[in-house]
N, C-alpha and C positions, 0 to 999 in steps of 0.2 A: 501549397505547402503540404509537406507530408507528415506522418507520424511515425515513431518507432517507440516502441513499448517493449521492455525488459521484463520477462513473464518470470516464473518461477523455475529455478536452477540455472535462470543463465545470468551471464555476464563474470559474476563473482564466485567464489569458492567459499562463502558465506551459508551457513546450513540453512535450509529452511526452519520456518519457528515450529513446526510439525512435521513429520518423518512421514506421513503417511499422505499429506496433500500438499500441493504448493503453496505456499505461506501467502501468494496472491489470491488464493480462493477461498483463504479462511475469511469467513462473513464479517463485516461490521455494520451493526443493525440490520441482520440477515440479510446483507448485499455483498459477493465478493469483493474484497479492493480493490483488485483488477477491474471492477466495471466500474469503479468511481472513476478511475484513469482514462477509460475510453470515453465514459460521458464527458470527461472535460475537453478532451480532445473534441469530440464532435459539436460540443458548444462554442469551440473556439474555431468551427468550420472547418477543420480538417478530418476529413472522412477517408482518405486514403490510409491506412494505417498497417504497419509491419510490428509483427510480435515477433523477439526473439525468446524461440522454445529452449530447455534445456532438457533435462532427466524427466521433468514431468511435463512433456509436450503433449503427450494423447489426454492427458486431465484439462489442461489450459483448450485445448482444441475442442473436447466436449462441451466445455463451457460457454465458451466463445462462439464456435461455430465460424459461419462466414461473417459476422458482423451486422448482417442485415436487422437484427433486432435494434441496433440502434441506427439502422441509416448508413453505415459504413460499410467499407469494403477489406476485410483482413485477407493479410497475406501472412504464412507463417515462414518464419527463416528460422532452421534448425541450428544451435550451436555446439558441436560436439563435445566439447569442453569447457569448462568456465573460464576462460581467459583473458576477462575483463571487459570494462566498459567500451573501451576503445576499440577491442576486438569486434563487438556487437557492430560499431559504425561499417568496420572494414568488410566484415561477412555479408553488411546488408546493402553493399555499393549497389548492386543491380537493381534493386528496388527503389533504393531514393535516387538515382540518377544523377540529377546536375542542380535540384530542386532545394530550397531552403527548407528544414525540417525541426521540427521538435522529438528531443528526447525525452522520455518519462519513465523513471525507475516505478514499475508496478505495485512494489510495496506502497509508494508515498501515500498518503492525504493531505489535500490541500483545502483549506475553508473557502479562500475565494477562486478555485478554481486556475485557468491559465489563459483564457480569453484576453484579458487585459495583459499580459505577458507578453501575448504571440502579438496584439495589436501594437504597444509599443514597439517592438522590433521591427514590426512594416513600416511604421510611420517614421522610426529613427532611419531607414532604409531610403523611404521618400525623401525626408529631409536633406539626408546627408548628399544625394544625389544632385538636389535642385542647390546646393550650397556649395561650400569649401568643406564642411568638415568630413572625416573620415567614414566610410560605411563600416559599421560594426560586420564583423566576421562571426562573432558569437555573442550570444547575450545568457547570462548565469542568473539562475534565480538564489538569493542568499535570503538567513534566518539568523537571527541572534540569539545565539545560547551560551548556556551555563558552563558548560563542558566540550570546547572546541577541542581539546584533544582528541576526540571521538572521531571528528569528522576531517572531510575536505575543507581547510582554511582560507578565504582571500583576503589579501592584502591589498589596500585601495590606497593609493598616490595622492597627493596633494592637490592637484587636478581632478580628482574624483574618477580616475581611470583604475581598472584593476591593474596591478604591476606585477603579481606572484601570486600561485596556488601552492598548498603545501598539503599534502597529505596526512593527517592525524598527527601534527607537530606536538612536540614534546614539550616547546615553550612557546605557546602561539602567543603571536603579535596581532592578533585582531579576533574578535568573538563572532566574527560574520561565516556562518558556516554555509558550505555548498547546499543546498538543496537538490533533491532527484530530478530537476526538469532545468533543460539546457534548451537553448534553440542555436542552430549553426546555419552557415550560407558552404557551399559545397567545398570551401577552402579546409574545411575540416578532415576531407579525404586526404590531402596532402598531407596533412600534420598526424594522421592517425598510422599512416603509412611511413613515415619517418622515424617515428618514437622506437623504443626499446622496452622489452619488457621490464617490469619493476624487480626490486628483489624476492618478491613473492610469485614471480612467474608472470606476472599479468599484465597487459597493457592498460595503462591507467586514462581515464579520461583528464583527468586532472593534468597528466604529463602531454595529453596532445593539446589540452587549453594555454597552457604554458608555451609550448611551441608556437603557437599562433602567436602570441604576446611578443616572445621573442626574437619572429620573425616579423615583424612590424605591423601585426594586425592590431585592429580593436576590438577587446573584448567588451560588452556592455554589461553593466549588472542593474539589478533591482533588489532592493531590500522588500524582502514580503510583510505585508502590514496583517494577515490574519495568522490563524494558526496552522502549522505544520507538523506529521507525525510521520516518522519511519517506523513502520509497524514492524519491524523485522523480530522485535523483542516483546516479551509478553507485557510489561507496563505501558508502551506506547500504544501497544494493541487495544489496550483495555480503555486507555485512555482517548484514545481515537473513538472508540465505541460508544465511552460516555459523550463526547463532543457531538457526534451523531446523533444518539440518541434525543438528547436533548433540542434538537431541530426538527423533529418529526412533529408531526399531529395525530392528535387521538382517532383511532378508527378501530371499528368491529366489524370483520365479514366472517366471523365465527360463530360459535354458539357460548353464551357464559349463563349458568343455571343461578338462580334465585338465592341461593347459598352462597355465592361469591360475590366479592369485593373487588372494585376497581377504582386505584388511585391516581390521580396525576395522568399523563400522557400514557395511554397504554395504546399498543396496537396490536390487535389480533387479526391472523391472514386467514385466508379460506380455508375453512376445513378444519382449523383450529378448535379444542373444546376445553371450557374450563369449569370444572367441576370443584364445588366445596372449597375454593381457594380463594386466594388474597393476591393481586397483584398491583405493587406498588411502583408506578412510572417513574422516570421513563424505562418503559420495558416495552420488547418485540416479541410474540409468540409466532411462530412460521407457521406454512399451511400444513394441515394434518397430523399438527402435536397435540398433545394431551397432558394440560396440567391438574391433578386429583389432589385433593386434600394437602395442598402445599402453599407455601408463601414464596412469591417469585420479585425479584427487584427490588430497592432499583438499580436501574444501569444493569439489567441482565438482558441478553439477545439468547432467544432459544430458537434454533433454525428448526427445517424441515423436518415432521414424523420423528419427533421426539416423545418421550413420556418421561414426565417429572410427577412421581405419586410421593407422599410423605416426606417431602424434603423442603428445605428452605434455599434459596441461590440468591446471590445477589452480586453484583459487579463482576460478572461471569458472561463468556461466551462460549455456547453449547453447541457444537456442530452436529449436522445431522444425523436422523437416524439413531441417536444415544437413548440410554435409558437409564434414569436416577431414581433410585426407589429405598427410602428409610434414611434419607442421609440429612442430617441437620446442620448448618452452617458452613455450606459453603460458598466462597467468598474469593475475589480475586483470582479467578482460575479460568484456564482454557480447559475445554474439553473435547478431545477431538470425535471424529467421527464415526459410527457405528460402536461407540464405548458402551459398556455397562458398567455402574458406579451402584453398589447396593451396602447396605447393613450385613455384617457379618452374621452368620446365623450359628457359627459353630462355638464351642466352647473345649475349654479354656479360650479367654478373649485373645485374640490374636491379630497381627494386619497380616493380609493375603493378598500379593499386590502381581499383576502382570502389567508389565510399562512398557511402551514401544522406545525406538531410541531419542536421543537428543530431549530428554522428559526430565522434569524437575517435580518433587512429590515433597510437601512439609507434612509433617505428621506433630501430632501432639498426644 
């Protein structure tokens, strides 16, 4: 079995959560979101992985490399324009061959991983071929959500089989949303070649799966038991960060002076320094970062080579090589890489901003 991961800028026209880096490289608990998907695949025994890349391809390549750090072999498949998830399957045909495969959206976080999901698909194939049951051509993972209008939604028939998939229905008949993990056998290639672009100009994977159903193929489903976060927006990203931080174990590979206080689960990575500061866990401080005269946490992730001084930060993700000086009350925030946030020194008091594309700033 092979794996297909959709990375930053690939698949659809949705904007990344930050303009300056692929959203899948935004760290959750100081690990890029994309890395969690790769680890999930390797844990499931999948080491031949294709990564679909879009306009952030060079960043993805630099971060992931050849996959050897996970014991995997990574092939990069460029997508010239974001023409939909089914289009990703179409352009990956040579890589996938005639093997079954997992397709994984790189901005998803799954508490339980995908090993059991893959095992159940393979076991169902074995059982079906040994008996009278129809072999499933696809398997989808579903999660119950409060706002199904925002997702692709699956409708389940009286026999427990998937009967219909609807993309962002105005009046959903189910609360079962499609999680961004799919298993397919080679019949999906016929499906993606047969469908037409949707009104938004994309080849939708929901349309391809519906084509399978309409043409007599069985589509199996499972309902997710653990948590799932689609981290394409700020709130679920921060929630995913909180959930992963809660799973960490305290460790200290840096230096902490006698005037500092560590409370709860605190992870300090190699080369980090904490001076006259309070860290309220769960919190993680990245390699080479320096925390001085500050209070950080709970639920804060400070990536590598950052400097936080005379500031307070909680429930936030700070990307690499950023500097925050003399600012109190930072909360519920995502700060991009190589950003400087500082208290204004000019009078009269004014708010002075230099803000990148697709940003949200709340002032008081």
